[in-house]
C-alpha positions in Angstrom: -19.3 19.6 18.7 -22.1 18.4 17.0 -23.7 15.1 17.2 -23.4 13.3 14.1 -26.2 11.3 12.1 -25.7 7.9 10.7 -24.4 8.1 7.4 -23.8 11.9 7.8 -21.8 13.5 4.9 -18.4 14.7 5.5 -15.0 15.3 3.7 -11.4 13.8 3.8 -9.1 16.9 3.6 -5.6 17.6 4.3 -4.0 19.9 6.8 -1.8 22.7 5.4 -1.9 26.6 5.9 -3.9 28.2 8.4 -6.0 25.6 10.3 -9.2 28.0 10.9 -9.2 28.8 7.1 -8.9 25.2 6.0 -11.7 24.1 8.3 -13.9 27.3 7.1 -13.3 26.2 3.5 -14.4 22.6 4.3 -17.7 23.8 6.0 -18.4 26.2 3.1 -19.0 23.0 1.2 -22.0 22.3 3.7 -20.6 19.6 6.0 -19.9 19.3 9.7 -17.4 16.7 9.9 -14.4 15.0 8.1 -11.3 13.5 8.2 -7.9 15.1 8.5 -4.8 14.0 6.6 -1.3 14.8 8.0 1.2 15.0 5.3 4.7 13.3 6.2 6.6 16.5 6.4 4.6 18.3 8.6 5.5 19.5 12.0 3.6 18.3 14.6 5.1 20.3 17.6 2.8 22.7 18.8 0.3 22.3 15.7 -2.4 20.6 17.8 -3.5 24.0 19.9 -4.1 25.9 16.7 -6.0 23.0 15.2 -8.0 22.2 18.4 -9.1 25.9 18.8 -10.2 26.2 15.2 -12.4 22.8 15.4 -14.1 24.2 18.7 -14.4 27.7 17.2 -16.1 26.1 13.8 -17.8 23.4 15.7 -16.3 20.8 13.1 -15.8 17.1 14.1 -13.1 15.0 13.0 -13.6 11.5 12.9 -10.2 10.2 11.9 -6.6 11.7 11.5 -4.6 10.0 8.9 -0.9 9.6 8.9 1.3 9.6 5.9 4.9 9.4 5.5 8.1 11.1 4.0 9.1 9.3 1.0 5.9 7.6 -0.2 5.0 7.6 -3.8 1.5 6.5 -5.5 3.0 6.8 -9.0 2.1 3.4 -10.1 2.0 -0.1 -8.5 5.6 -0.9 -8.4 6.3 2.2 -6.6 3.5 2.0 -4.1 5.0 -1.3 -3.2 8.6 0.2 -2.9 7.7 3.2 -0.9 4.3 3.3 0.8 3.4 2.5 4.5 5.0 0.0 6.9 6.5 -2.5 4.1 9.7 -0.9 3.3 12.2 -2.0 5.7 14.5 0.7 5.9 11.5 3.3 6.9 9.7 1.3 9.4 11.2 2.8 12.5 10.6 6.3 11.6 7.4 5.8 10.4 6.4 3.6 13.5 7.7 6.8 15.8 5.9 9.2 13.3 2.6 7.0 13.6 2.9 7.4 17.4 3.3 11.3 16.8 0.0 11.3 14.9 -1.8 9.3 17.6 -0.6 11.8 20.2 -1.8 14.9 18.1 -5.1 13.2 17.3 -5.4 12.6 21.2 -4.9 16.3 21.8 -7.9 17.2 19.5 -10.0 14.4 21.1 -10.5 12.3 18.0 -11.1 8.8 18.3 -9.2 7.1 15.4 -6.3 7.2 13.4 -5.4 5.5 10.3 -3.0 5.0 7.6 -2.1 2.8 4.4 0.2 0.3 5.7 1.4 -0.8 2.0 1.2 -4.2 0.1 0.5 -7.1 2.9 2.5 -10.1 1.6 0.0 -13.0 1.0 2.5 -15.4 2.8 2.0 -15.3 6.6 5.4 -16.5 7.1 7.1 -13.9 4.8 9.5 -11.7 6.9 7.8 -8.5 5.8 4.3 -9.9 7.0 5.9 -10.9 10.2 7.6 -7.5 11.1 4.5 -5.5 9.9 2.0 -7.7 12.0 4.2 -7.0 15.1 4.6 -3.1 14.2 0.7 -2.9 13.9 0.1 -4.7 17.2 2.4 -2.1 18.8 0.7 0.9 16.9 -2.9 -0.7 18.1 -1.7 -1.0 21.7 -0.4 2.6 21.5 -3.6 4.0 20.0 -5.3 1.9 23.0 -3.7 4.1 25.5 -5.5 7.0 24.3 -9.0 5.3 23.6 -8.2 5.2 19.8 -9.0 2.8 17.0 -6.2 2.3 14.5 -7.7 1.7 10.8 -6.0 0.2 8.0 -7.3 1.7 4.5 -8.3 -0.6 1.6 -6.7 -1.0 -1.6 -3.6 -2.8 -1.9 -4.7 -6.3 -1.3 -7.5 -8.6 -1.8 -9.8 -8.5 1.0 -9.5 -11.9 2.4 -5.7 -11.0 2.6 -6.5 -8.1 4.9 -9.2 -10.0 6.9 -6.6 -12.8 7.7 -4.1 -10.1 8.9 -6.5 -8.1 10.9 -7.4 -11.6 12.4 -3.7 -12.5 12.9 -2.8 -9.2 14.7 -5.5 -9.9 17.0 -6.4 -6.4 18.6 -9.7 -5.2 19.5 -9.1 -1.6 18.3 -7.9 -2.8 14.8 -10.4 -1.5 12.3 -10.7 -0.8 8.6 -11.1 2.7 6.8 -12.9 1.4 3.5 -12.2 2.8 0.3 -14.0 1.2 -2.9 -12.3 3.0 -5.4 -8.7 2.0 -4.1 -9.6 -1.5 -4.4 -10.7 -1.1 -8.0 -7.7 1.3 -8.9 -5.2 -1.4 -7.5 -7.2 -4.1 -9.2 -7.5 -5.8 -5.8 -11.2 -7.1 -6.0 -14.8 -6.1 -6.0 -15.6 -3.6 -3.1 -19.1 -4.6 -2.6 -18.1 -8.4 -2.2 -15.0 -7.0 0.0 -17.5 -5.5 2.4 -19.2 -8.9 3.1 -15.6 -10.0 3.9 -14.2 -7.5 6.3 -17.6 -5.6 7.1 -17.3 -6.4 10.8 -14.2 -4.2 11.1 -15.0 -1.1 9.0 -15.2 1.8 11.3 -14.9 4.6 8.3 -15.2 4.7 4.7 -14.2 6.8 1.7 -16.5 7.9 -1.1 -14.4 7.9 -3.8 -14.5 6.3 -7.3 -12.3 5.3 -10.0 -11.9 2.7 -13.1 -10.1 -0.6 -13.3 -6.2 -0.6 -14.3 -5.8 -0.7 -17.9 -4.8 -4.4 -19.1 -2.4 -2.8 -21.6 -0.6 -1.0 -19.1 1.1 -3.6 -16.5 1.8 -1.9 -13.1 -0.4 1.2 -13.7 -3.0 2.4 -11.4 -6.7 2.8 -12.2 -7.8 6.5 -13.0 -9.9 8.1 -10.2 -13.1 9.6 -11.4 -16.0 12.1 -10.1 -18.1 10.3 -7.7 -20.7 8.4 -9.6 -18.7 8.2 -12.8 -16.5 5.3 -12.0 -16.8 1.8 -11.8 -17.7 1.5 -7.9 -21.2 1.7 -8.5 -21.8 4.3 -5.6 -25.8 3.8 -5.3 -24.6 -0.1 -4.6 -22.1 0.7 -2.2 -24.5 3.0 0.0 -26.9 0.0 0.0 -24.3 -2.3 1.0 -23.1 -0.2 3.7 -26.7 0.1 4.9 -27.3 -3.7 4.7 -24.3 -4.3 6.9 -25.1 -2.1 9.7 -22.5 0.9 8.9 -23.8 3.8 10.8 -20.7 5.9 10.5 -19.8 8.9 8.0 -19.6 9.1 4.5 -16.4 11.0 3.7 -15.8 12.1 0.4 -12.3 12.1 -1.2 -11.5 13.6 -4.4 -7.7 13.6 -5.1 -6.8 15.9 -8.0 -4.5 18.9 -8.0 -7.1 21.2 -9.3 -8.2 22.8 -6.1 -11.5 24.7 -7.8 -12.1 21.6 -9.8 -11.7 19.4 -6.5 -14.1 21.8 -4.6 -16.7 21.6 -7.2 -16.5 17.8 -7.7 -16.8 17.5 -3.9 -20.1 19.9 -4.1 -21.4 17.4 -6.7 -20.8 14.4 -4.8 -22.5 15.9 -1.5 -25.6 16.4 -3.6 -25.2 12.9 -4.9 -24.9 11.4 -1.6 -27.8 13.4 -0.1 -29.9 11.7 -2.7 -28.6 8.0 -1.9 -28.6 8.4 1.8 
């Protein structure tokens, strides 16, 4: 597998279809690394070998495997609160077991980190959901540690100070952060550049994504994702801040639109932008 440079540009992409064709498409963008998302409905039994062979054949390095879950929806903020991550009580056991399965899958590929959205962390540390999810994250961290993996929480749903307190409360050395600046803006949870001062010591990976703040006249609506460089993140300021805090990991472009051809075109443009800013 290739040795990666500091701030090497990668792509966040999703499993689906033939692994070799998927990796070749991502490589055609001009990158050597990325993060792989695992849909909640994807069957993992037997899938690891095909992905491992494809990664080796294409000399492509995965830095993170992301877990998504059945029944999740990002339609708006109330829906996210009800359906996403570890917060909904009815699906906790199923999703905990699924996270272990994703950890096993990543271990077979030799990937050193798993990640997910755990959902909206309550601000009150005595809240039953806070306590249950804290203990669940501790178990996931301990499981991932057996594979030598970190477990990264993706930013977005809660302010950075709440996320930091939660991380400190979980108290596991392999609990880290996958920092997505656009999510913080689109959820209205805080300025991402300022947030890096708060959670920077735990940031192990980042998404390069852009977006706008939620519309004030649409309560509960998420902000809109934008092409990299055209939203409110301030991508040049973001890269400068990453350098300032000593971040040396990959810059993983994420573009979440359904139009495949437009998505690939936007990723190519984002790669060119990041090459200028690195």
